[in-house]
N, C-alpha and C positions, 0 to 999 in steps of 0.2 A: 227086508231086500235093501235099502238105502244104503243102511252101513255096508253091505257088498257093492252097492254102485259105487260107494268113496271108497271104499278101496283099490274096485277095478281102475279107478280114475286115478288116484294112485300109482301104482301101479303103473298104466297106463305110460306118465307123467314122469317116473325112471328108466321104463324102458325107451323113451324120448331122448329121454338127457343120454342112457347107454349108448344108443342108435348111434348119435353125435360125435362123442367120445370113442367108437370104433371105428368112425368114417377117418377122424382125423390122424386116428392111429394106423388105420390100414394107408394113405395116404405116406406119412413118414414111413412107411416098410414098403415100401414101393422106391424111395429115393435109396432106404441104408439098403436095397437087397440090388441099385446099380452100384453102388459103393464098393460092395462087398466082389462084385461080377465086374469088376474093374472099369466099369463104365460112365461115362457122365452122364448127371442124375438129370429127370429128364417125367413128366406128367404132362395127360391130355386134358386140355380144356373146352370145352363146350364153344361154339363159337355166340359173339353176342349181338351176332349181325341182323338186319330187320328178314333177311333170308329162312333166318333159319329161329324163327317164333312159330310156335304151331300152337292151333286150340289145344287142348285135353279133353273133351268130351267127359269122359269121369270125373275128373277135378272139375269141368267147367272153368278152364283158366286158361293162357296164355304157357307155355312152357317157351325150353329151349329145344330144335331136334338135336339130330344123332351127328350135325356136322361140328366137329372137334379144330383143333389146331395143337400145334405141340412144341408145346416151351419147355429148351432145354439148356443147360448151365453150358453146353458146350459150343452155344450161340455167343458171342460178346456180345449182341444186342440185345441180347435175352438176361442177362446171369444177374440183371439188376433186381428186374421186377422176380425173375425166380428167386433171389434169398429173399427181399420183401415179402412174397408169398409164404415163406416157408417157415419165415418167423412168426409170420401175422397165423401160422395155421399152431404153433408151439401157444402163441400167447393166446388163443382160443381154444384151445384144451388146457390149460392154465385157468382159466375161467371159468372152464366147465365143469373140472374135474372141482374145483375150489367154492362150487354155487356161488360166483360171484358175477357182478355184470361190468360194460366198461359203456361207453359213448363212442361215438364216432372220432370227436373230437380227442377223449383219452386216450385214444387209439395212438391217435398222429404221434400227441404229447409221450403214449409210453415207448415210441420205437427210441425217442431218445438216448434214453438210457442203457438198450441196450445196441448201443451205436449202430442200427439199423434209422440209412439215410432216407428221407421223403424232404422233395421240394416242396410242397405243400400238403395241408388235408386234401389238397382235391387228388393228389397224387395215392394218396393213403387211404384217401375211400373208394377209389377205381377197386386198389387191391384187395381191399374187401369184398366187393364184387365179384373178383372174381374167384376167391376161395367161394363165395357165392355156390357159381356155377359149376366148380370143380367138386364142391360135394352134392350139390343139389339139393340145398335147405338153404332159409333165407337167414342172413344175417342171428336175427331175434332166436334161432335155435343155440345159435353159439354167444351168445350173452352179449352180442352187441348191438347198440338201439340208438337212435339219433336223437340228438342233443333237443329238438324240438319235439314234442310229441303228440300225437294227435288226444281227442279225444271219442267217446262213446257212449251215447244214451241210447236206450231203450228199455223193450220188456225182453231181454235176455237177463235169465236166472245161472251166475257160475256159481264154478268152486276149484274154491283155489288150491294150489298144489306147494306154493313156495314152502320152506323151512318155514317153521314158526304161526304158519297160517292153512296148515292141509287143513280140508275138511270144513271151512268156512265157506256159508252161504252167501252170494249177495244177487237183488236182481239193481239190474244197472240202470232204471228208471229214478232210483232214490235218489236221485241227489238232481236237481235244477241244472245243475249247469253241467252236468257229464261227466264224465269219469277218465282222468287222464290214462292214455294207452300205454302203461308202463312194463318191466319184466315183469310183475308179480299179474297183470290181464293179460298177457302177453302168454304168459304160461298156464292159465286156468283151462279147465275146461269146461266147453259148454254141456248147461245138467239140461234145458229146455228154454222153447222160447215162442210166444204164437206173431214173429214178425213173419212174415214173407217174404218180404225183402230187404234189400240193406243199401242205404242208400250213404255213398259217400261224396261229401260235401267239402272242395279245397279250404275255402275263405272261413274265416271264424265266425263274421258276424252272421254269414246267413245259414249257418249253424246253430248261434244262435237264437233268431228268426225261428227256425225249426222245431228247434228242443221248449 
């Protein structure tokens, strides 16, 4: 039974990665389709305004609503951000295909090797958020992580899915300082937990006192 559950979790992780690759390819295919039809490439992007944030009862979290804006290469004021996002989609696809990861900072510097201009990392970070909105996926799903990682502690049993550690299980209360939330934990599957609630703590000092 345990072996079957492990296989199911591995398959779920594989399917999750393939879904991201498919979403990125679909996004690129739409742009190529416009070019083949002799049209200026364009795509819609969900509005990130406060008025477009709604609560999803099934997911039990806030998500973006149905309001969307059109970003077109025909509009000279949007051409820069259009190009930046298309490059980021290419970069994210390569990371996902090769099962590699990158940080927000590294994405900013990597763009320079492709002659993609960002004024600063803040502009690069905003384009990453745009891609999250376009794909309806968090950046971690396409292997981009923040430089500073949070930590987690508690009675949660997880199972790794990253190459080389597939099937390995761990309880997140084993380390007194908690475990850093990096690519391996983000992609891990939750096996079971005795926790009834999860408390998010912003300050490191307060987190340490809780642990």
